[in-house]
TIVOFI-673693 format. One line per field, with one value per residue (C-alpha): residue number from 1; residue in one letter; z, y, x. Coordinates in nm, 3 decimals. Each point is the difference from the previous one (the first is absolute). Example, Ala and Ser with C-alpha at 12.3 -4.5 7.8 and 13.67 -1.06 7.14 Angstrom:
2
i c(1_2)
aa c(a_s)
c3 c(0.780_-0.066)
c2 c(-0.450_0.344)
c1 c(1.230_0.137)
This chain:
116
i c(1_2_3_4_5_6_7_8_9_10_11_12_13_14_15_16_17_18_19_20_21_22_23_24_25_26_27_28_29_30_31_32_33_34_35_36_37_38_39_40_41_42_43_44_45_46_47_48_49_50_51_52_53_54_55_56_57_58_59_60_61_62_63_64_65_66_67_68_69_70_71_72_73_74_75_76_77_78_79_80_81_82_83_84_85_86_87_88_89_90_91_92_93_94_95_96_97_98_99_100_101_102_103_104_105_106_107_108_109_110_111_112_113_114_115_116)
aa c(m_k_q_k_t_t_n_n_s_t_n_e_l_l_k_r_l_p_l_l_f_t_l_l_v_l_t_t_p_s_w_l_t_a_c_a_s_i_n_r_k_d_e_s_i_h_s_i_l_e_k_e_n_a_l_i_e_k_l_q_a_q_r_a_q_p_e_i_a_q_a_i_s_e_n_v_s_l_t_k_a_e_a_s_l_a_l_s_l_e_e_l_k_e_a_n_e_t_i_k_t_k_i_l_k_m_n_k_e_e_v_r_n_g_q_d)
c3 c(-1.074_0.045_0.257_0.245_-0.117_0.268_-0.079_0.182_-0.001_0.152_0.258_0.100_0.014_0.242_0.231_-0.010_0.069_0.365_-0.006_-0.230_0.226_0.287_-0.146_-0.162_0.382_0.097_-0.249_0.050_0.300_-0.097_-0.301_0.198_0.232_-0.278_-0.143_0.351_0.147_0.290_-0.175_-0.120_0.304_0.198_-0.343_0.118_0.364_-0.075_-0.286_0.245_0.279_-0.178_-0.195_0.404_0.067_-0.285_0.113_0.317_-0.095_-0.235_0.314_0.213_-0.218_-0.098_0.369_0.061_-0.212_0.215_-0.188_0.178_0.336_0.066_-0.018_0.206_0.276_-0.012_0.160_0.319_-0.104_-0.343_0.182_0.171_-0.337_-0.208_0.236_0.066_-0.412_-0.016_0.316_-0.228_-0.313_0.158_0.212_-0.372_-0.190_0.287_-0.027_-0.427_0.140_0.202_-0.201_-0.280_0.223_0.241_-0.240_-0.366_0.043_0.202_-0.119_-0.131_0.333_0.252_-0.211_-0.047_0.391_0.095_0.202_0.016)
c2 c(-3.137_0.331_0.241_0.141_0.471_0.208_0.302_0.262_0.257_-0.262_0.006_0.345_0.028_-0.275_0.124_0.375_-0.133_0.051_0.362_0.113_-0.171_0.120_0.397_-0.114_-0.059_0.295_0.253_-0.098_0.134_0.354_0.005_-0.122_0.276_0.279_-0.034_0.073_0.354_0.127_0.194_-0.317_-0.151_0.302_0.033_-0.374_0.029_0.293_-0.173_-0.258_0.161_0.204_-0.306_-0.131_0.289_-0.004_-0.352_0.057_0.312_-0.210_-0.273_0.255_0.159_-0.408_-0.065_0.357_-0.141_-0.009_-0.392_-0.097_0.195_-0.131_-0.331_0.035_0.208_-0.320_-0.222_0.096_-0.187_0.140_0.343_-0.036_-0.160_0.313_0.240_-0.186_0.002_0.358_0.110_-0.183_0.131_0.397_-0.149_-0.109_0.335_0.196_-0.269_0.088_0.351_-0.004_-0.208_0.295_0.225_-0.130_-0.199_0.134_0.354_-0.048_0.202_-0.060_0.174_-0.210_-0.366_0.108_0.095_-0.287_0.116_-0.176)
c1 c(5.982_-0.185_0.090_-0.253_0.078_-0.143_-0.097_0.148_-0.259_-0.262_0.209_0.134_-0.397_-0.029_0.239_-0.153_-0.328_0.009_0.177_-0.294_-0.267_0.151_-0.028_-0.371_-0.075_0.162_-0.139_-0.383_-0.065_0.204_-0.312_-0.277_0.046_0.113_-0.328_-0.224_-0.056_-0.149_-0.216_-0.219_-0.012_-0.123_-0.267_-0.066_-0.067_-0.196_-0.228_-0.032_-0.151_-0.270_-0.082_-0.048_-0.203_-0.167_-0.102_-0.049_-0.269_-0.200_-0.039_-0.084_-0.271_-0.122_-0.038_-0.251_-0.251_-0.315_-0.034_0.303_-0.051_-0.314_0.101_0.262_-0.247_-0.158_0.240_0.274_0.342_-0.028_-0.092_0.325_0.188_-0.099_0.108_0.388_-0.020_-0.098_0.311_0.190_-0.005_0.012_0.339_0.084_-0.046_0.192_0.297_0.044_-0.043_0.270_0.187_-0.032_0.106_0.230_0.192_-0.038_0.131_0.313_0.218_0.372_0.109_-0.175_0.144_0.379_0.006_-0.182_-0.279_-0.440)
């Protein structure tokens, strides 16, 4: 009769597998966060706001064209909607500028002391 032989290295590997998995789970977040930097985040927010402002300016230029202005002036409800849209676009531009000045330009002392 043949006896089953087990491989000792396989048994040891199987015994260590939970430990290896635990180490992997614990170290993965540090790998992922080590690659992130605050400057890159600030630059991406700044570029997003710049693109958004450029889009708003294009929309405002489109809405100012004579053909669109004439079509809007013929209908009262379109005139009200256009006024609301123009106001919203201006408010959005102002909000973007506020974000740039208040949030992105915080110095390290303010952050360290927990001030707004």
